[in-house]
C-alpha positions in Angstrom: -89.4 -9.1 -30.6 -86.2 -7.2 -29.7 -86.6 -5.0 -32.8 -90.2 -4.3 -32.0 -89.4 -3.3 -28.4 -86.5 -1.1 -29.6 -88.8 0.5 -32.2 -91.6 1.0 -29.6 -89.1 2.8 -27.4 -88.3 5.2 -30.3 -92.1 5.7 -30.9 -92.6 6.5 -27.2 -89.7 9.1 -27.5 -91.6 10.6 -30.4 -94.8 10.8 -28.5 -92.9 12.6 -25.7 -91.4 15.1 -28.1 -94.8 15.6 -29.8 -96.8 15.9 -26.6 -96.6 19.7 -26.5 -100.1 20.0 -28.0 -101.7 18.0 -25.2 -103.5 20.0 -22.6 -103.4 19.3 -18.9 -107.1 19.8 -18.8 -107.5 16.8 -21.2 -105.7 14.6 -18.7 -107.5 15.9 -15.6 -110.8 14.3 -16.5 -110.2 10.8 -17.8 -112.8 8.4 -19.0 -114.5 6.3 -16.3 -112.3 3.4 -15.3 -109.4 4.6 -17.4 -106.3 6.3 -16.0 -104.5 8.6 -18.5 -101.1 9.7 -17.1 -100.0 13.1 -18.2 -96.8 13.5 -20.1 -94.0 15.8 -19.1 -95.1 18.5 -21.6 -98.7 18.2 -20.2 -97.4 18.8 -16.7 -95.4 21.8 -18.0 -98.5 23.2 -19.7 -100.6 22.6 -16.6 -98.1 24.7 -14.6 -98.3 27.4 -17.2 -102.0 27.5 -16.9 -101.8 27.7 -13.1 -99.2 30.5 -13.4 -101.5 32.4 -15.8 -104.4 32.1 -13.4 -107.1 32.8 -15.9 -107.7 34.3 -19.3 -108.3 38.1 -19.4 -109.3 38.0 -23.0 -112.7 36.3 -22.8 -114.1 38.6 -20.1 -115.0 35.7 -17.9 -112.3 36.0 -15.2 -109.4 38.3 -14.7 -105.8 37.1 -14.9 -102.2 37.9 -15.8 -100.8 37.0 -19.2 -97.7 34.9 -19.6 -94.9 35.6 -22.0 -95.0 34.0 -25.4 -92.2 31.9 -26.9 -88.8 33.6 -26.6 -90.1 36.1 -24.1 -92.1 38.0 -26.7 -95.1 39.8 -25.2 -98.3 38.0 -26.2 -100.9 39.8 -28.3 -104.1 39.8 -26.2 -107.5 40.6 -27.5 -107.7 43.7 -25.3 -104.5 45.0 -27.0 -106.1 44.5 -30.4 -109.1 46.5 -29.2 -106.8 49.3 -28.0 -105.0 49.5 -31.3 -108.4 49.8 -33.1 -109.4 52.6 -30.7 -106.1 54.5 -31.2 -105.2 53.9 -34.8 -107.8 52.3 -37.0 -108.4 54.5 -40.0 -112.1 53.6 -40.3 -112.6 54.6 -36.7 -110.6 57.8 -37.2 -112.8 58.5 -40.2 -115.9 58.2 -38.0 -114.4 60.6 -35.5 -113.8 63.1 -38.4 -117.5 62.7 -39.2 -118.2 63.7 -35.6 -116.2 66.9 -36.2 -118.1 67.5 -39.4 -121.3 67.3 -37.3 -119.8 69.9 -34.9 -119.0 72.2 -37.8 -122.6 71.9 -39.0 -123.9 72.8 -35.6 -121.6 75.9 -35.6 -123.0 76.8 -39.0 -126.6 76.6 -37.7 -125.6 78.7 -34.7 -124.4 81.4 -37.1 -128.1 82.3 -37.7 -128.0 84.0 -34.3 -124.8 86.0 -34.9 -125.2 89.8 -34.6 -125.1 91.6 -38.0 -123.7 95.1 -38.6 -125.0 97.0 -41.6 -123.6 100.4 -42.8 -125.1 102.2 -45.8 -124.6 105.6 -47.5 -126.9 107.3 -50.0 -126.4 110.2 -52.4 -129.4 111.6 -54.3 -129.5 114.3 -57.0 -133.0 115.1 -58.1 -135.4 117.7 -59.6 -137.1 119.3 -56.7 -140.9 119.8 -57.0 -140.6 123.1 -55.2 -137.8 124.4 -57.4 -138.5 122.9 -60.8 -135.5 122.9 -63.2 -133.0 123.3 -60.3 -131.0 120.3 -59.1 -131.2 119.4 -55.4 -128.9 117.1 -53.5 -129.3 114.9 -50.4 -126.8 112.7 -48.4 -127.7 109.9 -46.0 -125.6 107.7 -43.7 -127.1 104.8 -41.8 -125.8 102.2 -39.4 -127.7 99.2 -38.0 -127.0 96.2 -35.7 -129.5 93.3 -35.8 -129.6 90.5 -33.3 -132.0 87.5 -33.6 -132.8 85.4 -30.5 -133.7 81.8 -30.4 -137.2 82.7 -29.2 -137.8 84.5 -32.5 -137.6 88.0 -31.0 -135.5 90.4 -33.1 -133.6 93.3 -31.6 -131.9 96.1 -33.4 -130.1 99.4 -32.9 -129.7 101.9 -35.6 -128.5 105.5 -36.4 -129.3 107.7 -39.4 -127.9 111.0 -40.5 -129.6 112.7 -43.5 -128.2 116.0 -44.8 -129.3 118.3 -47.5 -132.6 119.0 -49.1 -134.6 115.8 -48.8 -137.2 114.1 -50.9 -139.3 111.1 -50.1 -138.4 108.4 -49.1 -135.7 110.3 -47.3 -136.5 112.3 -44.3 -134.5 115.1 -42.5 -132.8 114.4 -39.2 -131.2 116.5 -36.6 -127.7 117.6 -37.2 -126.4 114.8 -34.9 -128.7 112.2 -36.5 -131.5 109.9 -35.3 -130.7 107.0 -32.9 -133.2 104.1 -32.4 -133.6 100.9 -30.5 -136.3 98.5 -31.6 -137.6 95.0 -31.3 -140.0 92.8 -33.2 -141.9 90.1 -31.3 -143.8 87.2 -33.0 -146.9 86.6 -30.9 -148.1 83.4 -32.7 -146.0 81.9 -35.5 -142.3 81.5 -35.0 -142.4 82.3 -31.3 -139.9 79.9 -29.6 -140.4 77.4 -32.4 -139.0 78.6 -35.7 -136.8 77.3 -38.5 -133.6 78.7 -37.2 -134.0 77.5 -33.6 -135.2 74.1 -34.8 -132.2 73.9 -37.2 -129.8 74.5 -34.3 -131.5 72.0 -32.0 -131.4 69.4 -34.8 -127.7 70.2 -35.4 -127.1 69.3 -31.7 -128.9 66.0 -32.3 -126.7 65.5 -35.4 -123.7 65.6 -33.1 -125.3 63.0 -30.9 -126.0 60.9 -34.0 -122.4 61.2 -35.0 -121.3 60.1 -31.5 -123.5 57.0 -31.9 -122.1 56.4 -35.3 -118.6 56.3 -33.8 -119.8 53.7 -31.2 -121.4 51.6 -34.0 -118.2 51.7 -36.1 -116.2 50.7 -33.0 -118.5 47.9 -32.2 -118.4 46.6 -35.8 -114.6 46.7 -35.8 -114.4 45.0 -32.5 -116.7 42.2 -33.6 -114.6 41.4 -36.7 -111.4 41.7 -34.7 -112.6 39.2 -32.0 -113.5 36.6 -34.6 -110.2 37.1 -36.5 -108.2 37.0 -33.3 -109.6 33.6 -32.1 -109.3 32.2 -35.6 -105.6 33.3 -35.5 -105.0 31.7 -32.1 -106.7 28.4 -33.2 -104.8 28.4 -36.4 -101.5 28.6 -34.5 -102.6 25.7 -32.2 -103.5 23.6 -35.2 -100.2 24.4 -36.7 -98.4 23.1 -33.6 -100.4 19.9 -33.8 -99.4 19.4 -37.4 -95.7 20.1 -36.6 -95.7 17.6 -33.7 -97.4 15.0 -35.7 -94.9 15.4 -38.5 -92.0 15.3 -36.0 -93.3 12.0 -34.7 -93.5 10.5 -38.2 -90.0 11.6 -39.0 -88.5 10.0 -35.9 -90.3 6.8 -36.7 -89.3 7.0 -40.4 -85.6 7.3 -39.4 -85.9 4.4 -37.0 -87.6 2.1 -39.6 -85.1 3.1 -42.3 -82.2 2.0 -40.0 -84.0 -1.3 -39.2 -84.7 -1.9 -42.9 -81.1 -1.4 -43.8 -80.1 -3.8 -41.0 -82.6 -6.3 -42.4 -84.7 -6.5 -39.3 -87.8 -5.1 -41.1 -89.2 -5.6 -44.6 -88.8 -2.8 -47.1 -92.6 -2.3 -47.3 -92.5 -0.8 -43.8 -90.0 1.8 -44.9 -92.4 2.7 -47.8 -95.3 3.0 -45.4 -93.3 5.2 -43.0 -92.1 7.5 -45.8 -95.7 7.8 -47.1 -96.9 8.9 -43.7 -94.2 11.5 -43.6 -95.2 12.9 -46.9 -98.9 12.9 -45.9 -98.1 14.8 -42.7 -95.8 17.2 -44.6 -98.8 18.1 -46.8 -101.0 18.6 -43.8 -98.4 20.8 -42.2 -98.2 22.9 -45.4 -102.0 23.4 -45.3 -101.8 24.3 -41.6 -99.1 26.9 -42.3 -101.2 28.4 -45.1 -104.3 28.5 -42.8 -102.2 30.3 -40.1 -100.9 32.8 -42.7 -104.5 33.5 -43.8 -105.4 34.1 -40.2 -102.4 36.4 -39.7 -103.4 38.5 -42.7 -107.0 38.7 -41.6 -106.0 39.8 -38.1 -103.5 42.3 -39.5 -106.5 44.3 -41.0 -107.3 45.3 -37.4 -103.7 46.3 -36.6 -102.4 49.8 -37.5 -99.6 52.1 -36.6 -99.8 55.7 -35.4 -99.1 57.0 -38.9 -102.2 55.1 -40.2 -100.1 52.4 -42.0 -100.8 48.8 -41.6 -98.8 46.8 -39.1 -97.0 43.6 -40.4 -99.0 40.4 -39.6 -98.5 39.2 -36.0 -95.9 36.4 -35.8 -96.2 33.1 -34.0 -94.3 34.3 -31.0 -97.1 36.7 -30.1 -99.7 33.9 -29.7 -100.5 33.3 -26.0 -99.4 29.8 -25.3 -102.4 29.0 -23.0 -105.0 31.3 -24.6 -107.3 28.4 -25.3 -106.8 26.3 -22.1 -109.6 27.6 -19.9 -112.5 25.4 -19.3 -115.7 26.6 -21.1 -118.7 27.2 -18.9 -122.4 27.2 -19.4 -124.4 30.4 -19.5 -127.5 30.5 -17.3 -131.0 31.8 -18.0 -130.5 34.6 -15.4 -127.3 35.7 -17.2 -129.2 35.7 -20.5 -131.9 37.9 -19.1 -129.3 40.3 -17.7 -127.5 40.4 -21.0 -130.8 41.2 -22.8 -131.6 44.0 -20.4 -128.1 45.5 -20.8 -128.1 45.2 -24.5 -131.5 46.9 -24.9 -130.3 49.7 -22.6 -126.9 50.3 -24.2 -127.0 49.3 -27.9 -126.2 52.2 -30.2 -128.8 51.1 -32.8 -131.6 51.9 -30.3 -130.0 55.1 -29.3 -129.8 56.2 -32.9 -133.5 55.5 -33.3 -134.2 57.7 -30.2 -132.2 60.5 -31.7 -134.0 60.2 -35.0 -137.3 60.4 -33.2 -136.3 63.6 -31.4 -135.2 65.1 -34.8 -138.6 64.2 -36.4 -140.5 65.5 -33.4 -138.8 68.9 -33.9 -140.0 68.8 -37.5 -143.5 68.1 -36.2 -143.5 71.0 -33.7 -142.2 73.3 -36.4 -144.9 72.2 -38.9 -147.6 72.7 -36.3 -146.3 76.1 -35.5 -146.4 77.1 -39.1 -150.1 76.6 -39.2 -150.6 79.6 -36.9 -151.2 83.0 -38.3 -148.5 85.7 -38.3 -149.0 88.3 -35.7 -145.9 90.4 -35.0 -145.5 93.4 -32.8 -142.9 96.0 -33.7 -141.8 98.8 -31.3 -139.0 101.3 -32.2 -138.4 104.2 -29.8 -135.6 106.6 -30.7 -134.0 110.0 -30.4 -133.5 112.7 -33.0 -130.5 114.7 -31.8 -128.8 118.0 -32.5 -130.0 121.3 -34.0 -132.9 120.8 -36.2 -133.9 117.6 -34.3 -137.3 116.9 -32.8 -136.2 114.9 -29.8 -137.9 111.6 -28.9 -139.3 109.5 -31.8 -141.5 106.4 -31.8 -142.5 103.9 -34.4 -145.0 101.1 -33.5 -147.0 98.7 -35.6 -148.6 95.3 -35.9 -148.1 92.8 -38.8 -150.8 90.2 -39.4 -150.8 87.5 -42.0 -153.3 84.6 -42.4 -152.7 81.9 -45.1 -156.0 81.0 -46.7 -154.9 77.4 -47.1 -152.5 75.3 -45.0 -151.3 72.6 -47.4 -147.6 73.3 -46.8 -147.9 72.9 -43.0 -150.4 70.1 -43.2 -148.1 68.1 -45.6 -145.1 68.6 -43.2 -147.2 67.5 -40.3 -148.3 64.3 -42.1 -144.7 63.5 -43.1 -143.4 63.9 -39.6 -146.2 61.7 -38.1 -145.6 59.0 -40.7 -141.9 59.1 -40.0 -142.5 58.6 -36.3 -144.7 55.6 -37.0 -142.0 54.1 -39.2 -139.4 54.7 -36.5 -141.6 53.1 -33.9 -141.8 50.0 -36.1 -138.0 50.0 -36.7 -137.4 50.3 -33.0 -139.6 47.3 -32.3 -137.8 45.3 -35.0 -134.4 46.3 -33.6 -135.4 45.4 -30.1 -136.5 42.0 -31.3 -133.3 41.5 -33.4 -131.1 42.4 -30.4 -133.0 40.1 -28.1 -132.8 37.3 -30.7 -129.1 38.0 -31.1 -128.5 37.5 -27.4 -130.5 34.3 -27.4 -128.5 33.1 -30.4 -125.2 34.0 -28.9 -126.1 32.3 -25.6 -127.1 29.2 -27.6 -123.8 29.3 -29.4 -122.0 29.4 -26.0 -123.9 26.6 -24.5 -123.7 24.5 -27.7 -119.9 25.0 -27.8 -119.7 24.1 -24.1 -121.6 20.8 -24.7 -119.4 20.1 -27.8 -116.3 20.8 -25.7 -117.3 18.3 -23.1 -118.0 15.6 -25.8 -114.9 16.5 -27.8 -112.7 16.5 -24.7 -113.9 12.9 -23.9 -113.2 12.0 -27.5 -109.7 13.2 -27.2 -109.1 11.4 -23.9 -110.3 8.2 -25.5 -108.1 8.9 -28.6 -105.0 9.4 -26.3 -105.8 6.1 -24.5 -106.2 4.2 -27.8 -103.0 5.7 -29.2 -100.9 4.9 -26.2 -102.5 1.4 -26.1 -101.7 0.8 -29.7 -98.1 1.8 -29.2 -97.9 -0.6 -26.3 -99.3 -3.4 -28.5 -96.9 -2.4 -31.2 -94.0 -2.7 -28.7 -95.1 -6.2 -27.9 -95.4 -7.1 -31.6 -99.2 -7.3 -31.5 -100.0 -4.4 -33.8 -98.9 -2.8 -37.1 -97.4 0.5 -38.2 -100.6 1.2 -40.1 -102.7 1.1 -37.0 -100.3 3.2 -35.0 -100.4 5.9 -37.7 -104.2 5.8 -37.7 -104.3 6.2 -34.0 -102.0 9.1 -34.1 -104.0 10.8 -36.8 -107.2 10.2 -34.9 -105.6 11.9 -31.8 -104.5 14.8 -33.9 -107.9 15.2 -35.4 -109.5 15.1 -32.0 -107.0 17.8 -30.8 -107.9 20.0 -33.8 -111.6 19.5 -33.1 -111.2 20.6 -29.5 -109.2 23.6 -30.6 -111.9 24.6 -33.0 -114.6 24.2 -30.4 -112.7 26.3 -27.9 -112.1 29.0 -30.5 -115.8 29.0 -31.3 -116.6 29.3 -27.6 -114.3 32.2 -27.2 -115.8 33.9 -30.3 -119.3 33.5 -28.9 -118.2 34.8 -25.5 -116.6 37.9 -27.1 -119.8 38.3 -29.2 -121.9 38.3 -26.0 -119.6 40.9 -24.4 -119.9 43.2 -27.4 -123.6 42.6 -27.7 -123.9 44.0 -24.1 -121.5 46.8 -25.0 -119.0 45.6 -22.4 -115.6 46.6 -23.9 
């Protein structure tokens, strides 16, 4: 009996050393009729939770982070988002695409740049009035053209023709002829024309590129949030495995000493050693799982020179980052989330921009069905000796296509594209609404699982401590003690997983509402 009591004391020491994975929250709501006294580590962790206030990462309540082990600053989810915003190459590539869209808009605006033309002519010909004798003529012309977005064309020109002239050349005054003219489209191409529509669509292309940046950012944030909470949970499971192994090693040393002293049979030492090896294997797996989580999260972490950061170490995991109580999401919150998502989501904004682009195509196609009726007016001045003074050119250009298949085909294409975009918008709105409902269901399901798993852990702790007390009194076996410890560790891991799933669902809801 003395050996059993001594060994039970050692076991209780191991429990105290391994109690760092227990949460104060687990001890605050014991099973009905059962009192679970918190360990010293649980009290320490409860104080850390109270000091932290609340978790700023889930978006549920503001709070201040606490330093990680060794005073290292913890890596918060908001910090991961900030790194993505500042340094992620995929997001930078999306920003470059936005600059490309700006360059395309500038290209389209080039259609309205003024154009300066200068020409010179020399003509040597056989004059009809002086057959067999060569005649010469020289001409110099300058013209500036300017096209407006309304389709009206302005130009100013000067011409100086010298020498004996022959059609199509005409003589000018010694100082040349100076003209200012305009050409006004009265039906087709007035206000709606290919160049003005091209510029307006280029502006919409910039908006589309802005939306693409937001979509890329949202996609990266979603993946980062999932990877971040997987990483935090993997670190917590690793702590559980380490504490469980530490407990087995303490017990193994105690049993070995008692076996050598002859107080215990050798079979107990074999069983204790077997449990150590089993838990060492579990620890190796937990370490590998944490490494995989580190590598996945590191894909979201980049440096200023667009090189990948090393995987985050254990010291940057916030010690109480999974200690907040999950809460249920209400129907009113779900409805508000749906309204915000339908208002803010970039997918719907992209559809709206595409509709505006197609509507411009439709307006242009309808404009192209009109006949061409252009008015040209060119007043001028023929200056210098030999000049005639004021000049005037005026005219009307009329063109009527006998068939309109080109314009009709474009109109039909634009109308069908708008119908398709309407259907896509309805589909997207339903998908977004369903996504919100699904995310809310995940939150509430995780909350319900948390409550059940929390009670399971509380019961496991009670059973483990009771089994140890029985073992101290010689009324239990090492096999049952090991089983109780493993059951408690399994319940702890289940609770960690449920909390991580809850935080992932909460982050998904935030991102679905574009709250980041």
